[in-house]
C-alpha positions, -999 to +999 in steps of 0.1 A: +181+527-152+219+534-153+241+508-169+276+503-156+306+493-176+311+455-175+339+443-153+356+410-150+347+404-114+314+390-101+290+416-087+293+402-051+331+401-051+349+427-032+372+449-054+409+450-048+422+481-032+420+510-058+403+489-084+371+510-086+392+542-087+413+528-116+382+517-135+367+552-131+398+569-143+401+545-173+366+551-185+358+587-196+321+578-198+314+560-165+277+566-168+273+565-206+266+569-234+281+535-244+300+519-271+286+486-284+315+467-269+308+481-234+273+468-227+247+443-237+220+459-216+196+459-246+199+421-251+170+413-228+153+447-226+125+452-251+123+489-244+154+494-265+150+503-302+177+490-325+183+516-352+215+502-366+241+529-357+222+538-325+204+517-300+180+540-281+160+531-249+124+542-252+107+560-223+070+565-216+075+602-210+094+608-243+080+603-278+105+588-302+106+603-337+129+595-366+140+624-388+144+614-424+166+632-449+145+643-478+174+640-502+183+604-497+154+589-476+179+579-449+174+585-411+194+616-403+187+619-366+166+606-337+143+629-317+130+622-282+103+647-275+086+654-241+060+679-229+087+705-221+120+692-234+134+676-265+166+658-274+180+652-309+206+625-314+232+622-342+263+600-343+294+607-365+326+589-373+357+602-356+394+596-358+411+572-334+431+601-319+398+618-308+395+656-303+369+661-330+344+677-306+366+707-302+365+713-340+327+707-341+322+733-314+340+759-335+318+751-364+286+754-343+297+788-330+304+800-365+271+788-378+252+805-350+270+838-357+261+834-394+225+833-384+228+863-361+230+843-329+254+837-302+273+807-288+288+802-254+309+773-242+304+761-206+314+731-186+286+706-181+279+670-171+293+657-204+323+680-206+324+713-226+291+720-241+277+748-264+248+770-254+232+786-285+208+815-288+196+818-324+168+841-338+140+821-355+107+831-371+077+819-352+044+807-368+029+842-364+058+857-384+074+873-354+111+868-346+119+849-315+150+835-299+155+798-297+179+784-271+196+750-274+223+732-255+246+709-275+268+683-260+293+660-276+306+627-263+335+609-279+339+572-279+360+547-299+361+563-333+327+580-329+312+613-317+276+613-303+260+647-305+230+655-284+210+687-288+188+696-258+158+718-266+130+734-246+134+735-209+164+711-209+183+737-229+182+763-202+177+742-171+201+712-172+190+683-149+217+655-148+191+631-135+162+643-157+145+622-184+163+636-214+197+635-198+191+599-187+180+590-222+212+604-236+233+584-212+214+552-221+223+555-258+245+527-273+266+536-304+273+509-329+301+524-350+310+492-369+343+484-384+339+498-419+363+527-429+346+561-425+358+596-429+357+618-398+323+635-395+305+610-417+271+603-403+269+568-388+241+551-407+208+543-390+181+519-403+144+520-401+130+492-378+108+467-397+077+476-377+081+513-386+085+505-423+054+484-422+035+512-405+046+538-430+037+515-459+002+509-444-004+546-440+008+554-474+034+578-460+061+592-482+098+589-474+102+624-463+076+621-435+085+614-399+076+580-385+051+597-362+036+617-391+037+648-369+056+681-372+086+686-350+080+704-318+117+712-314+141+723-342+179+724-343+188+756-361+226+751-356+234+721-377+270+716-387 
C-alpha cells in the first residue's frame, strides 16, 4: 500500500489546473517515508507497530526485530529481515535548514575506508545513496566482503537512514518489499529540542515487553531472541 500526502480537496474532486504538479514539486517525499503531520494511515491499520519515534508497517514477508543498545537498554534500530534481503532503520534529529545527509555520507565513506572498504555514491530512488563494500570475517574465520546500500531521507528536522542488506543492497527494486517498507515508515520527531544527529528515541511496545519478561530475556537480547542475519558494519 502506498500512502499519499493528505490534500485539502475531496478524493472525487477534480484538481485545478497545475495543482497536482505544484503539490508534487512542494513535497520532496511524494511516496514516503512520512512525517507524523503528513499521514494518519496507521490510525485504523493494525499492521502498523508504534515504536514511539518510528511507526513501522509490518509485512508477512519481513520479520521485524528490535536492536537494543547493550549500554543503555534502549532501542537503537529496527530491522526488517526477509529471506534474501534486510533493512535497518534509524532516525536522527536534524537541523531545520537540512543538508545533514551530505555530512553523514562523508562520515560513512570515512568509516568504510578505516575498515579497509570502499564507498561509492550513486543516484537512487531516494536521492544520493552510498554503496559500501566492507571486509568482514565469516563464521568460518575467512574474510568476505559485505555489501550494503545506505539511503538517507530528510524530513522536518529529522533524517531517516535506511541500510539495505543482502540482495536489496546489490539489486535495488523500487517496488520491492523492503523498499516499500521503507516508504511506509512514519517518523515521529516530536517537539523537544535535540542536537543534530541525536538518535530519535524509540520505545518497546507493551506486548514485546511482556513477552521478554515471560521468557526471562535480558535487556541486551533482541525481541525475537535470534541472531541478526544482516549486520551494518558502517555505522556512523
